[in-house]
N, C-alpha and C positions, 0 to 999 in steps of 0.2 A: 367588292363584296356585295352580294345580293341583299336586298332589304328583307326584313322578316315578312312572313306571309300575312301576319296581322296588320303590319304597316301598309303593305301593298293593298290589302282588302279595303282599308280605310281610304287610301288615296284613290283606288279604282272606283269605289262607291261614290265618293264625292265628285269625281270627274264625270262619271256617268250621269248622275242626277243633275249636274249643272250643264250638261251638254245641250246647247240650243237645238241641235238637229233632233236629238232623241226627244227632247221636251216638246218639240213642235209636232212630231208625227207618231209618237209611241203610246198613245192613249190605251191601246189594247194589247200592248206588248207584255204578255204574261206567259212565262215559261221558265224552265230551269235548265241549266247546262253545266257540265263539268269541263274545266280546262285541265287536262292531265298533263302536268309539266314534269313528270318524273317524281321528284321529291315533294312537290306541292301539287295537290289535286283539289283546288277550290271548286265548290258548287255554288254558282251564282243563281239566285232566285229573283226573277223579275216579276213585278206586280204592277200592272197599269203604267208601264214605262219607267218605273223607279226601281232601284235596287231594294228589294224587300229584306234580303239577308244574303250574306256570303258565308257559307259553311267552310271554314278553313281546316276543320278536323273531321273530314268526311270518313265515314265507315264504309266498308264494301257494300252494305245493304241500303245506304242512303240513296233515295230516289232522285232522278233527274231525267229530263226529256231526251237530251242528246249530249254527246261528248266530242271534244277534239282532243286527240292524244298525239303527243310528239315528244321528242327528246328535249332536255333542257337547252341544248345548243340551238335547236330550231326555234324555241320560244324566245331565246335571247336575240336571235336574228330578226324575228317578227317585231321585237320591241325597239329595234334601232330606229332613230329618227328618219333615216332613208334606208329601207331594207334592201339587201342585195337582190338581184333577180331571182325569181322563184320563191322568195320569202315575202313578197309584197301582199299576199292575200292567201286565204284558206284554199282556194281552188288550185292555184299554181303549186302550192306546197303539197297538196294532196295528190297531185299528178306526178311530181318530180322529186319530192323530198319524203320525209318520214311521217308526215301528218296523216292521221287516220280520223275519219268522221264516222261516228257510230251512234246508234240509237234511233229515235224517232225523227227521221230526216224531214218528214212532212212538217213537223213543228218548227224545225230550223228554217225551212223554206218559207213558211208562213210569216216568219219574223226576220227574214234575211236582211232586209235593209237596216233595221235597228241593230241587229246582231253584228253586222259588218261595221257599223259606226262604233259600237262598243269594242270590237276587236281592234280597230284602228286606234282607240284610246291607249292601247298598250304602248304606242310610240311616244305618248306623253308621260305615262305613269310608270312604265317599265314592267318588269316581271320579277317574281320573287325567287327565281332560280339562277 
């Protein structure tokens, strides 16, 4: 059974804020992004390298810079401790699976290293779907 979105948000926020890699290089990591997981669509707001807020009840008009959209199954595959081939990162899944990257891609690319570290934290904290 999947954890609640609220529990996931607390675990993810703590893991992100305690991550030594993010802490060492994310001083200017400020952006917001949505992870559309089907039934869960959290918007993560980063401010100077720390999770400022996770909006777990996002409305269609809530703003974010960019989004990753995929099926719940794809997100569960991303969150496995050792993902299957083509689920090991956002680029491979966007080329061969159902992951779509939308929005202001420039902001994502400007923050790619920190964003990638956060994405990989899903292997530790799981996903709420």
